[in-house]
C-alpha positions in Angstrom: -17.0 -18.7 13.6 -15.2 -15.6 13.5 -17.6 -13.7 15.0 -18.2 -16.3 17.5 -14.9 -16.2 18.5 -14.7 -12.1 18.6 -17.7 -12.7 21.3 -15.8 -15.0 22.9 -12.6 -12.5 23.3 -15.1 -9.7 24.4 -16.3 -10.9 27.2 -12.4 -11.9 28.1 -11.8 -8.1 27.4 -14.8 -7.2 29.7 -13.2 -9.1 32.6 -10.1 -7.4 31.8 -11.3 -4.1 31.9 -12.6 -4.6 35.6 -9.6 -6.1 36.4 -7.9 -2.5 35.2 -10.8 -0.6 36.9 -9.1 -2.2 40.1 -5.5 -1.4 39.6 -6.2 2.3 38.8 -8.5 2.4 42.0 -5.3 0.4 43.9 -3.4 3.3 42.6 -5.8 5.9 44.2 -5.4 3.8 47.3 -2.0 3.9 47.5 -1.4 7.5 47.2 -4.0 7.9 50.0 -1.7 5.6 52.1 1.2 7.9 51.2 -0.7 11.0 51.8 -1.4 9.5 55.4 2.3 8.1 56.2 3.5 11.7 54.6 1.0 13.5 57.6 2.5 10.9 60.3 6.4 11.5 59.4 6.1 15.4 58.2 9.9 15.7 59.2 10.9 13.4 56.6 9.3 15.3 53.6 8.4 18.8 53.3 5.2 19.8 52.6 6.0 21.8 49.2 7.1 18.7 47.6 4.7 16.2 48.8 1.7 18.6 47.3 3.6 18.8 44.0 4.6 15.0 44.0 0.6 14.4 45.1 -0.7 16.4 41.9 1.8 14.5 40.1 0.7 11.3 41.4 -3.3 12.1 41.1 -2.8 13.4 37.2 -1.2 9.6 36.4 -3.5 7.2 37.8 -3.2 5.2 34.6 -0.3 2.7 35.0 2.6 3.6 32.5 3.6 6.6 33.9 6.1 7.4 36.2 8.6 9.8 38.1 12.4 8.6 37.6 13.2 11.2 40.1 12.8 8.8 43.2 15.6 6.7 42.0 16.4 3.6 43.1 15.2 3.2 46.7 11.9 4.3 46.3 11.9 2.0 43.5 12.7 -1.1 45.6 10.5 0.2 48.5 7.1 0.6 46.2 5.6 -2.8 45.7 2.1 -3.9 44.5 0.5 -7.3 46.4 -2.6 -8.3 43.7 -3.4 -11.5 45.7 -6.6 -9.5 47.1 -8.2 -9.3 43.6 -9.5 -12.7 43.9 -11.6 -11.9 47.0 -12.7 -8.5 45.8 -15.2 -6.6 43.4 -15.0 -3.9 41.2 -18.0 -2.3 42.3 -17.0 -0.6 45.2 -15.4 3.4 45.6 -12.5 4.7 46.7 -13.5 5.9 49.8 -14.6 2.3 50.5 -11.0 0.7 49.8 -10.1 3.5 52.1 -12.2 2.7 55.0 -11.0 -1.1 55.0 -7.4 -0.1 54.5 -7.3 2.0 57.6 -9.6 -0.7 59.4 -6.9 -3.1 58.3 -9.2 -5.0 56.1 -6.7 -5.0 53.1 -3.5 -6.4 53.2 -0.5 -3.8 54.1 1.9 -5.6 52.0 2.5 -2.1 50.0 5.2 0.0 52.0 5.1 3.3 50.7 7.8 5.4 52.1 8.0 8.3 49.0 4.7 9.7 47.6 6.1 9.4 44.1 5.1 6.3 42.9 6.3 4.0 40.2 3.4 1.4 39.2 4.4 -2.2 37.9 3.8 -1.8 33.5 3.5 -5.7 33.1 -0.2 -5.2 34.2 -0.7 -4.4 31.1 2.0 -5.4 28.9 3.8 -8.6 28.6 7.6 -9.1 29.0 8.3 -9.1 24.9 6.7 -5.5 25.3 3.7 -5.9 23.4 0.4 -4.6 24.6 -1.6 -6.8 26.3 -6.1 -6.0 25.1 -6.2 -4.1 28.5 -3.3 -1.7 27.4 -4.5 -1.3 24.3 -8.0 -0.1 25.9 -6.3 2.3 28.0 -3.9 3.3 25.4 -7.4 4.4 23.3 -9.0 6.0 26.5 -6.1 8.2 26.9 -5.8 9.0 23.4 -9.3 9.9 23.2 -9.3 12.6 26.0 -6.4 14.2 24.8 -7.5 14.3 21.0 -4.1 12.8 19.8 -4.0 13.2 16.0 -2.0 9.5 15.7 -2.0 6.3 16.9 1.1 4.8 16.0 1.4 0.6 17.0 2.8 -1.5 14.3 3.4 -4.9 15.8 3.2 -3.5 19.0 0.1 -5.5 20.0 0.2 -9.1 21.8 -0.1 -12.1 19.7 -3.5 -13.3 21.5 -5.6 -9.4 20.3 -7.7 -10.8 17.1 -9.7 -7.7 17.2 -10.3 -4.1 18.4 -12.2 -2.9 21.2 -15.0 -0.5 20.0 -13.8 2.1 21.9 -11.4 2.6 18.8 -14.5 4.8 17.9 -14.1 7.0 20.5 -11.0 8.6 18.4 -12.8 11.3 16.3 -10.0 13.4 15.9 -7.2 10.6 14.9 -5.9 11.4 11.7 -3.4 8.7 11.4 -3.9 4.7 12.9 -1.3 2.5 12.0 -2.0 -1.3 13.5 0.2 -2.6 11.0 2.2 -6.1 11.2 -0.3 -7.5 14.1 -2.6 -10.4 14.1 -5.8 -8.6 13.7 -8.8 -10.9 12.1 -11.4 -8.5 12.6 -12.1 -4.9 12.7 -15.2 -3.5 14.8 -18.2 -1.2 12.9 -16.8 1.8 15.4 -14.3 2.2 12.7 -16.5 3.9 10.6 -16.6 6.6 13.4 -13.0 8.2 12.7 -14.4 10.7 11.1 -11.1 13.0 10.5 -9.0 9.7 9.8 -6.5 10.4 6.5 -4.4 7.4 6.6 -5.1 3.9 7.4 -2.2 0.9 7.9 -3.5 -2.5 8.4 -0.7 -4.2 6.5 0.5 -7.5 7.2 -2.4 -8.7 9.6 -5.0 -11.7 9.0 -8.4 -9.5 8.5 -10.8 -11.7 6.6 -13.1 -8.9 5.5 -14.1 -5.5 6.2 -16.9 -3.4 7.7 -19.3 -2.0 5.8 -18.5 1.1 7.8 -15.3 1.3 6.3 -17.3 3.4 3.6 -17.9 5.9 5.9 -14.2 7.2 6.4 -15.2 10.1 3.7 -11.4 11.4 4.4 -9.4 8.8 4.0 -6.6 9.6 1.5 -4.1 6.3 2.5 -5.4 2.9 2.8 -3.2 0.2 3.1 -4.5 -3.3 3.0 -1.4 -5.4 2.2 -0.4 -8.7 3.3 -4.1 -9.7 4.8 -6.7 -12.5 3.6 -9.3 -10.6 2.2 -11.4 -12.2 -0.6 -13.5 -9.7 -1.2 -14.4 -5.6 -0.5 -17.3 -4.5 0.8 -19.2 -2.4 -2.1 -19.2 0.8 0.3 -15.9 1.2 -0.7 -17.0 3.4 -3.5 -18.0 6.1 -1.0 -14.4 6.9 -0.3 -14.0 9.3 -2.9 -11.1 11.4 -1.6 -8.9 8.0 -1.2 -5.7 8.8 -3.6 -3.8 5.6 -2.5 -5.6 2.2 -2.6 -3.0 -1.0 -1.3 -4.5 -4.4 -2.2 -1.7 -6.5 -2.6 -0.8 -9.9 -1.4 -4.6 -10.8 -0.1 -7.0 -13.2 -1.8 -9.2 -11.3 -4.0 -10.5 -13.0 -6.9 -12.8 -9.7 -8.3 -12.7 -6.6 -7.9 -16.0 -4.5 -7.4 -17.3 -2.5 -10.5 -18.0 0.6 -8.0 -13.7 0.8 -7.9 -14.4 3.3 -10.6 -16.1 5.8 -8.0 -12.9 6.7 -6.7 -12.2 9.4 -9.1 -9.6 10.9 -6.9 -7.5 7.3 -7.0 -3.8 8.3 -8.0 -2.0 4.7 -7.1 -3.9 1.4 -7.4 -2.0 -2.0 -6.2 -3.9 -5.3 -6.7 -0.5 -7.6 -7.2 -0.2 -10.9 -6.1 -3.8 -12.0 -5.8 -6.2 -14.0 -7.9 -7.6 -11.7 -10.3 -8.7 -12.8 -14.1 -10.1 -9.3 -14.9 -9.9 -5.8 -14.0 -13.2 -4.2 -14.3 -14.0 -1.5 -17.3 -15.0 1.3 -14.8 -11.4 1.7 -13.5 -11.5 4.1 -17.1 -13.3 6.6 -14.7 -10.3 6.8 -12.3 -8.9 10.1 -14.7 -6.3 10.6 -11.6 -4.9 7.3 -11.5 -0.9 7.4 -12.2 0.2 3.8 -11.2 -1.6 0.7 -11.8 0.2 -2.5 -10.5 -1.2 -5.8 -11.1 1.5 -8.5 -11.1 0.7 -12.2 -10.4 -2.7 -12.4 -10.8 -4.4 -14.5 -13.5 -5.4 -11.8 -15.9 -6.1 -12.9 -19.6 -6.8 -9.3 -21.2 -6.8 -5.4 -20.0 -10.0 -3.7 -20.6 -9.8 -0.9 -23.3 -10.6 1.8 -20.7 -7.1 1.5 -19.2 -6.0 3.0 -22.6 -7.8 5.8 -21.9 -6.4 6.9 -18.4 -4.5 9.9 -20.3 -3.1 10.4 -16.8 -1.5 6.7 -16.1 2.5 7.1 -15.8 3.1 3.5 -14.5 1.6 0.4 -16.0 2.7 -3.4 -14.7 0.8 -6.5 -15.3 3.8 -9.0 -15.0 3.3 -12.5 -14.6 -0.3 -12.7 -15.7 -1.8 -14.7 -19.0 -2.6 -11.5 -21.0 -2.6 -12.3 -25.1 -3.0 -9.1 -26.1 -2.9 -4.8 -24.8 -5.7 -2.7 -25.8 -5.6 -1.0 -28.7 -6.4 2.3 -27.1 -2.9 2.3 -25.8 -2.3 5.8 -28.1 -4.2 7.7 -25.3 -1.6 7.0 -22.6 -0.2 10.3 -23.2 1.8 10.5 -19.8 3.0 7.1 -19.6 6.3 6.5 -18.7 6.7 2.6 -17.6 5.5 -0.3 -18.9 5.9 -3.8 -18.0 3.9 -6.8 -19.6 6.5 -9.3 -18.9 6.3 -13.1 -18.3 2.9 -13.5 -20.3 1.4 -14.8 -23.2 1.9 -11.8 -25.2 1.6 -12.2 -29.3 2.0 -9.2 -30.4 2.2 -4.9 -29.2 0.1 -2.8 -30.9 1.0 0.1 -32.8 -1.3 2.3 -31.4 1.8 1.9 -28.0 4.3 3.6 -30.2 1.8 6.9 -30.3 2.6 6.8 -26.5 5.9 8.9 -27.0 6.4 9.6 -23.0 7.6 5.6 -22.9 11.0 5.7 -20.8 11.1 1.9 -19.8 9.5 -0.9 -21.5 9.8 -4.5 -20.5 8.4 -7.4 -22.7 10.7 -10.0 -21.5 10.0 -13.2 -21.2 6.9 -13.9 -23.1 8.6 -16.9 -24.7 7.3 -18.6 -28.4 4.1 -16.1 -28.4 6.3 -12.6 -28.9 8.0 -12.9 -32.5 8.2 -9.1 -33.4 8.3 -5.9 -32.0 5.9 -3.0 -33.6 7.3 -1.8 -36.9 6.7 2.0 -35.7 8.8 1.5 -32.4 11.0 4.3 -33.7 8.6 7.2 -32.6 8.9 5.9 -28.8 11.8 8.9 -28.8 12.0 9.1 -25.2 12.5 5.3 -25.0 15.7 4.4 -22.7 15.4 1.6 -21.5 13.8 -1.9 -23.5 14.0 -5.1 -22.3 12.5 -7.8 -24.8 15.0 -11.1 -24.0 13.4 -14.6 -24.0 11.1 -14.3 -27.1 11.0 -15.4 -30.7 12.0 -12.2 -32.1 14.6 -12.6 -35.6 14.8 -9.0 -36.7 14.5 -5.6 -35.0 12.1 -3.2 -37.3 14.0 -0.9 -39.1 12.6 2.0 -37.2 14.6 0.9 -34.8 17.5 3.3 -35.9 15.4 6.0 -34.4 15.7 5.4 -30.8 18.6 7.9 -30.3 17.9 7.6 -26.3 18.1 4.0 -25.9 20.8 3.2 -22.9 19.8 -0.3 -22.2 18.9 -2.9 -24.4 18.3 -6.9 -23.6 17.5 -9.2 -26.4 19.0 -12.2 -25.3 17.6 -15.8 -25.9 16.2 -14.5 -29.1 17.0 -16.2 -32.8 17.7 -12.6 -33.9 19.7 -12.4 -37.1 19.2 -8.6 -37.5 21.3 -7.3 -36.1 24.1 -9.7 -35.6 25.1 -11.4 -32.2 28.5 -9.3 -32.5 26.9 -5.8 -32.8 24.4 -6.3 -30.2 27.4 -7.5 -28.0 28.7 -4.0 -28.5 25.4 -2.4 -26.4 21.9 -0.2 -27.3 24.0 2.7 -29.2 25.7 0.3 -31.5 22.8 -1.6 -32.5 20.5 1.5 -33.0 23.6 3.0 -35.5 23.8 -0.3 -37.5 19.9 -0.2 -37.9 20.4 3.3 -38.8 23.1 2.7 -41.3 21.1 -0.7 -42.7 18.6 1.2 -43.6 20.4 4.3 -44.9 22.5 1.4 -47.3 19.0 -0.2 -48.6 18.0 3.6 -49.9 21.0 4.1 -51.5 20.9 0.5 -53.4 17.0 1.4 -54.2 17.5 5.1 -55.6 19.5 4.0 -58.8 16.6 1.5 -59.5 14.1 4.0 -59.2 15.9 6.3 -61.7 16.0 3.6 -64.5 12.5 3.1 -63.9 11.8 6.7 -64.3 14.2 7.0 -67.8 12.3 4.2 -69.2 8.9 5.7 -68.5 10.1 9.1 -69.5 11.5 7.5 -73.2 8.6 5.6 -73.7 6.1 8.6 -73.2 7.8 10.5 -75.8 7.6 7.7 -78.4 3.9 7.9 -78.0 3.5 10.9 -78.4 5.4 10.9 -81.5 3.3 8.2 -82.5 0.5 10.4 -82.2 1.5 13.3 -83.2 2.3 11.0 -87.1 -0.9 9.5 -87.1 -2.7 12.8 -86.7 -0.8 14.4 -89.1 -1.2 11.6 -91.6 -5.5 12.3 -91.1 -5.1 15.9 -91.8 
């Protein structure tokens, strides 16, 4: 259905392009007429002025370019009458039009008293300032001729434009293309001919699929597809080996292709707000990955391979159904932020406490499932923020007193007994000191018991030695 609509719109676009050709020829006609008027009334305009203005007008046949120097008088006198378009065809030359004009075969409504023209721009743009399909095609052609490195049109396309013309493939020099916040449904295969493209921003459109040719963008570094209607990705996406940032958030993806692991230069991956139930284990091959955002999905677990990405700095998986974290998390030697809030987490692996670079950790809102923090949490010497509210934690581990850098602590909504609530209300460092003092007092109480035990053992060992010596003496 989508392809049928695209084909139909393509036919309409061809008609519009024919109209564009007519307008371009009409502008040339007006220019030729102005030259005739100029030669007839040479006393009004000097020859030097007409020569410069003629060059200006000739070089700007495309509508949308005008000279402000003509003032309000020329603006009022330079007009267009498009009524003849219905009777005319597009397959004729400028010379034919000129002949008809001189013979009186074309309406003489346009009056030109100044050769500096100001074409009417509404032919290619709507009243709201958005570009029509003709204007977009004209912009693409102009950019192709100039070798423009950037084409930035966020929210600038008419709401009726659902696809891009094939001429987009002519922009071989384009480095950045921003067509975000429009209503695009399809991308043409010609998009794959943008061989120099490094940044492609298509967020907030209505794209339902990507063409296979997307894999031909071998120089692509940044790809933003957030807020579309994608349900799958083409396998050719694995060819984007230089890609560094990939944003797939707010789509309808149920799976990620296994080939995602081929994106060896990937640094940021955002798959928030999709329907993912798992992340491929091949993600472990993305050895340059620094940020992984997978919030608001249906994940039940994370692959063990995630715990082996030593470059990973930020991992967020909020609002999922995760029960366990990978046991391999000790290898996350660069991890700074971890957010596993609003899951079904039953425990936190002790191996996580070997990720000593961790600064922020959020394990809140796991409700009835999470009943304890890891015993060796004190190893997280860089930890500054710990969110553990709305769980079932009754006591903090003894090593909690070693978190000397902790500044933010939230343990509300827990049946916490140790430390007591009055200590918790005083802040994070008050809790740290309390736990440190508590452990110290316990150690002091245990010390005398150890001394008595060692004295008794010494006494009995002495008495046993005496008995053995007496027996040996009696035998002798």
